[in-house]
N, C-alpha and C positions, 0 to 999 in steps of 0.2 A: 434468405425468408424475412417474415414478418410475426406482427403477433399473432396470427391464426396458427403459428407453434409449438405453441406453449405445450411443457405436460406435465405433469406429477415427478414429483425426483421419488424416485426408491430404490433403498440400496436395499442387496439381497447377496449375500442373506442380510437381517435387518444387523443394523450395529449394536451389538449384547455393550452391557453397563459398562465396564470392564472399558471397552474400546472406545463409546461415548466419552469416558472417564477421562482418557486419556487424551487425546481429538479437546478434550477443554483443556486440559494442563496445555497442551503442547501448541495450538495456533489459539485459543486466550490466555493465555498466562492464570489461571485454577490454580493453581499450585499447591496456595493455601488450606485451596478446599481437601487437599486428597492428604497434606499431613505429610509434606515431603519436607526434609530437613533445609533448614539455609544455609544459602550455598558465600560464603566470605563475599563481599564484597570488593568488586579491581575491576580497572581500566585497562581491561584487555584489551580495548581494540587502541590504546595509544595515542584517543585525538585531545584537542585543546577545548577544553570550556569557554563560556559565552565571556569571559574576559578578557580572550586574549582573542580579540578580533578582526585583528592584523595580521595574528600568527598563526591559523590553520593548518596545522603541517598537510599539506595536501602531497597523495605522494605523483609526480611527474614524470613516471611513466605510463606508459598503456597497460595496466591490469587491468581491463575490461573481461566478462567472461563469453564476447563473443569477435568477434573479428574487425580491424577499423578499416573503414571504409574509406579510399581516395577518392569517390567525389562528393566531401562532407570536408569543412571544416570545422577546425573543436580545439575548444581551448575551457582551461577551471576558467569559475567567480565564482563572487564571495557576494554574501548580500545581507542583511538583519532582520529578523521580521519584529512587526510593530513589538513582541515582547525584549529583542534588544537579544536577539539569541542570532550567531553568524551562520550561517548559513551556507553549505558550500555545493555545487554543482555545476555538472558540465553544458555550454553550450552548445550546440551543432548548427552549425549553417551550410546552407547547399555552398559548393563551390562558388563560384561565376557567376553570383545571382547579384543583379540589381534591382533600386528601387525601393520599397517597402515592403516586406511580405509576410504574409499571415503566419505567426506562430502558436506552438504547441508548448503547455507546461506538460510536463510527465511525470508520473512517480506511483510509486508500488513497487514489489508487492510489502503488504506490513510484514516490516521486521525481514524485510531486503535494505539491498545500498543498491546507490546510481551504477553499478558495474555492473550489475544483473539486468532484470527483465525492463526495467523505468528504461536502462541504458542504449538497449537495444532496439527497443519502438523510436526511443528517441531520436534518433542514429538512422533509421529508418526512414521515418516521415521525415528526414530531413533531408534525405535523399529524394524525395519525392517534393519538395521545394517550399518544404515549411522549416522556419528559426523554431531551433526547437530547444528548451532545459528540461533537464531528471537532474532531480536534486536529492539531499541526503536529509531527513527530514530532522527535525530540532534533537541530540541527543543520541544522534546516532552516526555513526561511520565517519565521514568525515566530519561532519558539521559540528558547532559548536553548543556546549550544554550541558550543566551537572546536576545531577547525577548522570552517568552515563545507562545508557540503555531502557528507558522509561519513554512512553508515549499520552500522549492526553486530548484528545479527539476535540479541547477545542487548542492548543496550540496548534496542533497537525494539520486543523482544518486552517490556524493562521500562517501556517508553511507555507501553503496553497496561496494563498492569495500576498504571501509576501513575493513569491516567485514571480508572480503577474506585476506585480509593482516592478519585477528585476526585466522581465520581459519587454517591456512596455517604455523602459528607457535604454534599451538600445536602441541603434541607431536604422540599424537593419530592417526595427518592426514595427508594421504599422499596427500602434496601439488597441485599435477600434477592431480590430480580425483574432484575437488573442480565444485558441478554443481550450481543453483539457481533457489526456488522457490517465483513469485512472485508474491502480490495477489494483487486483484483490480487494486486499482489507481497505486501500486507498481509492478502489472508486467506489465504497461508500461516503467513504471522505473528499471526496471530489464533489457528490452528491450535493455534503451538503454546507461545503465552499461554493458549488454556482449559486445556491441559491441563498444565498446571504451574498454573495461577487458580483454585482449585475457587471463588472466591467468582463464578465466572459462570456462570448456569446453561442459556443455551445460543447458538451461535454460527452466521454465516449466513458464507460463503466465496462471492463476487460475484466473477466470471471472473480465477480466482485465480491466481498463482504463485507455485513452492516456492523463492523464489529464491537456497538455496541448494542444488538440484539446479542450476538453471540456472547459474549462477557455474559450481558445479564440473563438471559435465558439457556443458554447452550444449544449443540447443533439439534435442532430440527425441534427449537422451542422445548429442549427434554429438563431443563433442569425445575425442580419442583421449589414450590414455596420455602420448603423445609431446607434445601441443598444452597439455594439461594442465601438465605438466613444464616445457616451456618459459613459458607466462604465468607460474608462482608464480617461476621463475628471473628473470623481468624486474621483477616484481613485490616481489622481493625485494631486486635492486640498488636499486627504485627507491625503498628504504627507505632506503639510503644519499644518493642525493641529495638527497630533500626534507633530512635531516637535516643535510644541508652545506649546503645551503638555508634552515635555518629555519622553513620554511612547506612543505606541499606541492604537491604540483603537480598540474591538474586537467588532464582526457580533455577531446575537442573537443569544440564547443555540441553537446546532444540532438535528434535531432530535425529537423536541417536535410536537405535532400535534394539528392543530387545527382545522379539520375540511374538507373534501373536497379535502385533496391530491389526489394525483398522486399512485397506487397502489402498486411503485419500493419506494415509502416514508414512506409508513405504513411499506414495509418488511422492509427499516432500522430502522425502530421506534423497529418492534416487534425481531432486534436482536439485538440494542446498547441501547436499553431504560428498555430492559425489562431483569431478572434474566441469560435469555439463553447466554448473550454476554452482560454487562455490565458491565462495568470498571470504576472506577472513575478517574482517570487519561487519559481513553481514551479523545482524543477532543469528540468524534463522538457521546460518550455517556450524553449529554449536556451542554459540553462546547463547547469552539468555535475558530476560528482560526483567527486571526488579520484582519480585516479588509482588511490590501492590497497587504494581501497573494498572490491574483490572478498576482500581476502584472507580477513578470518575469516568469509565467507562457502561460500570455497570448502573451506574441514576442518570445518563442522558441521552436518549435516543437521536440521532445523528440525520435523519428523517425525515424529522417531525415535518420540515418544512419544504419536502420534496415539490410541492405543487407550484411550488411558486419558482421555479426553475422555469417554469412556461411562462413566453410562448419562445421559450429560447429550446433549440432540439436537443434530445437526448437518446443513444443510442449506447445498445445493451449487447454484449456479446457474451455467450455463457455455452460450455460444454455440456454436450446432450448427458454423457455420463459423468456427469462432473458431481461429486457432493455435495455443493455451492449454489448447484440451479436456484434450489429455490426462494435464495439472496436479490438475484435477476429475478425472477418471476415477481417477485412481492413488489419487488420494488419499480417494476415496472408497471404492475397492477394499481400502485398505491399515484403514480405516476402519471402529469396531466399532459397532453396532447400537446408539441409534436413528438413522436416518441415512438420506437423503436426493439421491438428482441429478436436478434439475430445467436438462434442455439444451432453449434458449430454438431455435426453428424458425429460420434461416434468418441468426440473428444471430451477426457479426464480433464479436472482444474488445471493442473500444472503444464496441462499441455500449450495452455496462451502465454506462458509465462515465456518460452523461448520457440516453441515449433514456428518455423519462419513459414512451414509448407501450413499451416492450422490457422494460426494468425489471419484472419481478414485484411490482410493490411490492405489489397485491390478496394474494399467497401471502407475501411476505414478512410484512406484517403479523399474518399469518395465524396461521403459525406463531413469531409472539413472544406474540401474546395466549394462544396457546395453553400455551405452557413456561413462558411469565413471568406467571405466572394466580397 
């Protein structure tokens, strides 16, 4: 499919205000807006901080949500970003490959870990001849950074470029042929990274969110100025609470269902909280972001410079029935050529996390082989 396949996203029945607020809280982190009680700060993931650059606690067993491929060599690696935070990553390479290969950084979804969707994408693309790197963002998963489970559009964009640094130093990689795949909230982060990092030659955004747009405006841009102002007031005052306590408070656990949720929240639960995609280190698998995580997202639109990706190509892929389709449609409209939007018939948002019969891996392979030639 191409740009002619775009369509307006409609959710039937329309999302109620209650469902909208639940969605904003779960996926965007607007817990303060809801007046949720603070959750005591904890390091539930048991991972090391930035000061322990050489001693991250990395799991040695295969603990992914997908089976290990016999056609790929796999190893754990670490690298530092520009802010000195040590990131943990999985490096996948085609077995028996020779010469300098094209390579891909893979990241996302927002609140996930490399043992989930990004690792599946990375291993699959390695089977198809690419060296790939899936990583945990700063402050999450096995990567360093304190406090735990906090995000930043700036630092997380830097994480992408640091992963490009790491790939470009691999002896098997042609550093002039590096591409990027961003999934869900990291689709937007990936586009932001490519706009500023001219080393990345092509980018694919799968089932993308623009997290800055979501947190600042709500789903379908439905947050009013009054709601935004109230959210910022509560988040701002939360800083005093955190400063007094010496540690941040956390939101309620993510993706726990209590009844009456919109279907897309049920879909998230079906992925993150069941054997299909559950991982104990993932923020979205019953853990939580810090309450103040939305602050930097609410005042920093990351797709401002999307036109500057051109003349490097962008490939958007999204599900026809995804609640988030409008993110890809508007990003596609704002981007300059060359660009393509592929809409997968009947697919919902989370189908593009792990449904290997839905994710267009053949198309992704052609896109990167062509543009990283």
